[in-house]
C-alpha positions in Angstrom: -9.9 71.3 30.3 -10.0 70.1 26.7 -7.3 71.2 24.3 -8.1 71.4 20.6 -5.8 72.1 17.6 -7.3 73.2 14.3 -5.6 72.7 11.0 -6.8 74.4 7.9 -5.7 76.6 5.0 -5.8 80.4 4.8 -9.3 81.4 3.7 -11.1 78.4 5.2 -12.1 80.3 8.4 -10.0 78.6 11.1 -9.8 81.8 13.1 -13.5 82.7 12.9 -14.5 79.1 13.7 -12.4 79.2 16.8 -13.8 82.6 17.9 -17.4 81.2 17.5 -16.6 78.2 19.6 -15.2 80.5 22.3 -18.3 82.7 22.2 -20.6 79.7 22.5 -18.5 78.3 25.5 -18.6 81.7 27.3 -22.4 81.9 26.6 -22.7 78.6 28.6 -20.7 80.0 31.5 -17.6 78.1 30.5 -14.1 79.3 29.9 -12.7 79.5 26.4 -9.4 80.6 24.9 -8.2 80.8 21.3 -4.6 81.4 20.1 -4.2 81.7 16.3 -0.9 80.8 14.7 -0.1 82.2 11.3 3.0 81.4 9.2 2.9 82.9 5.8 -0.4 84.7 5.7 -1.5 83.8 2.2 -4.7 82.2 1.1 -4.2 78.5 0.8 -1.2 78.4 3.2 -1.4 76.1 6.2 -3.0 77.8 9.3 -3.2 76.5 12.8 -5.2 77.5 15.8 -5.1 76.4 19.4 -8.3 76.3 21.4 -9.1 75.5 25.0 -12.4 75.0 26.7 -12.8 74.4 30.4 -15.2 74.8 33.3 -12.4 76.3 35.3 -10.2 79.3 34.6 -7.6 78.7 31.9 -4.2 79.8 32.9 -2.1 78.3 30.1 -1.2 80.8 27.4 0.7 78.7 24.9 0.3 76.5 21.9 -1.4 73.2 22.2 1.2 70.5 21.9 -0.9 67.5 23.0 -4.4 68.0 21.8 -7.4 66.0 23.0 -9.1 66.9 19.7 -7.9 67.7 16.2 -10.1 69.5 13.7 -8.8 69.2 10.2 -10.5 71.5 7.7 -8.6 70.2 4.7 -7.7 66.5 4.3 -4.6 67.3 2.2 -3.0 68.5 5.4 -2.8 64.9 6.7 0.3 64.6 4.5 2.1 67.0 6.8 3.8 65.2 9.8 2.8 68.1 12.1 -0.9 67.5 11.6 -1.3 64.5 13.9 1.7 65.4 16.1 1.0 65.1 19.8 -2.5 63.7 19.6 -3.3 62.2 23.0 -4.0 58.5 23.4 -7.7 58.1 22.8 -8.0 61.5 21.2 -10.6 62.6 18.7 -10.0 63.5 15.0 -12.7 65.5 13.2 -12.0 65.8 9.5 -13.4 67.5 6.4 -13.1 64.7 3.8 -14.9 62.5 1.4 -12.1 59.9 1.5 -12.5 56.6 3.5 -10.7 56.6 6.8 -8.2 54.0 5.5 -6.8 56.5 3.1 -6.2 59.2 5.8 -3.3 57.6 7.7 -4.9 58.4 11.0 -2.5 57.6 13.9 -3.2 54.6 16.1 -3.7 56.7 19.2 -6.9 58.2 17.8 -9.8 56.8 19.9 -12.5 58.4 17.8 -12.7 59.6 14.2 -15.5 61.7 12.7 -15.7 62.5 9.0 -17.9 65.0 7.2 -18.0 66.4 3.7 -17.8 70.0 5.0 -16.6 71.2 1.6 -19.6 69.8 -0.2 -22.0 71.2 2.4 -20.4 74.6 2.3 -20.6 74.6 -1.5 -24.2 73.6 -1.4 -25.3 76.3 1.1 -22.7 79.1 0.5 -21.7 78.5 -3.1 -18.0 78.2 -2.2 -15.5 76.2 -0.2 -15.5 77.9 3.2 -15.9 74.8 5.4 -15.6 76.4 8.9 -19.2 76.6 9.8 -20.0 73.1 8.6 -17.0 71.9 10.6 -18.5 73.6 13.7 -21.6 71.5 13.3 -19.4 68.4 13.2 -17.5 69.6 16.3 -20.8 70.1 18.2 -22.0 66.6 17.4 -18.8 64.7 18.2 -17.5 66.6 21.2 -20.5 67.8 23.1 -18.3 70.6 24.5 -20.7 73.3 23.5 -24.4 73.4 23.3 -25.4 73.0 19.6 -28.2 75.5 19.8 -26.0 78.2 21.3 -23.3 77.4 18.7 -25.8 77.6 15.8 -27.1 80.9 17.2 -23.6 82.3 17.3 -22.9 81.1 13.7 -26.1 82.8 12.5 -25.2 86.0 14.3 -21.8 86.1 12.8 -22.4 84.8 9.2 -26.2 84.5 8.6 -28.8 81.9 8.1 -27.1 79.9 5.3 -24.1 79.3 7.5 -26.3 78.1 10.2 -28.0 75.7 7.8 -24.6 74.4 6.7 -23.7 73.8 10.4 -27.0 72.0 11.1 -26.6 69.8 8.0 -23.0 68.9 8.9 -24.3 68.1 12.4 -26.7 65.6 10.9 -24.3 64.2 8.3 -21.2 63.7 10.5 -20.3 60.1 10.9 -18.1 58.4 13.5 -16.0 55.7 12.0 -14.3 52.7 13.6 -10.7 53.2 14.6 
């Protein structure tokens, strides 16, 4: 089982992104679970989501405290101590940013870092900063946990062709950087 924690801001689509990942996992005959966490439900407030993907039934029904993967939809959240909290040794960080990795204070236990300008991609294709579908493209490329074509199909079914294009572009533009 892989445990994933998503960090974003209200309005960036953390909940919908997680739902689409679960749909894609289930379409592949895998198990998927998403648990949203809302604090103050305002646009721009920090929002978290907890996601699990497994080939076996998922029995845990709680928050993810030690994620294998962190998806960070807004790089300003790296200033919060809770963002990197609990990341497993060798874990993966997938981040929406244009900053170089040296400026992101990524913890030493991160084994893999992937960066993509999901904001720029979403503004190009959607005309506004809703980075979730672009981040899904990065997720597919870096983790391999869901089949990219199934994921892209789910994105298009939920949000339309432009969102699919944003995800495909992010898939192509996501870069792994040295730790």
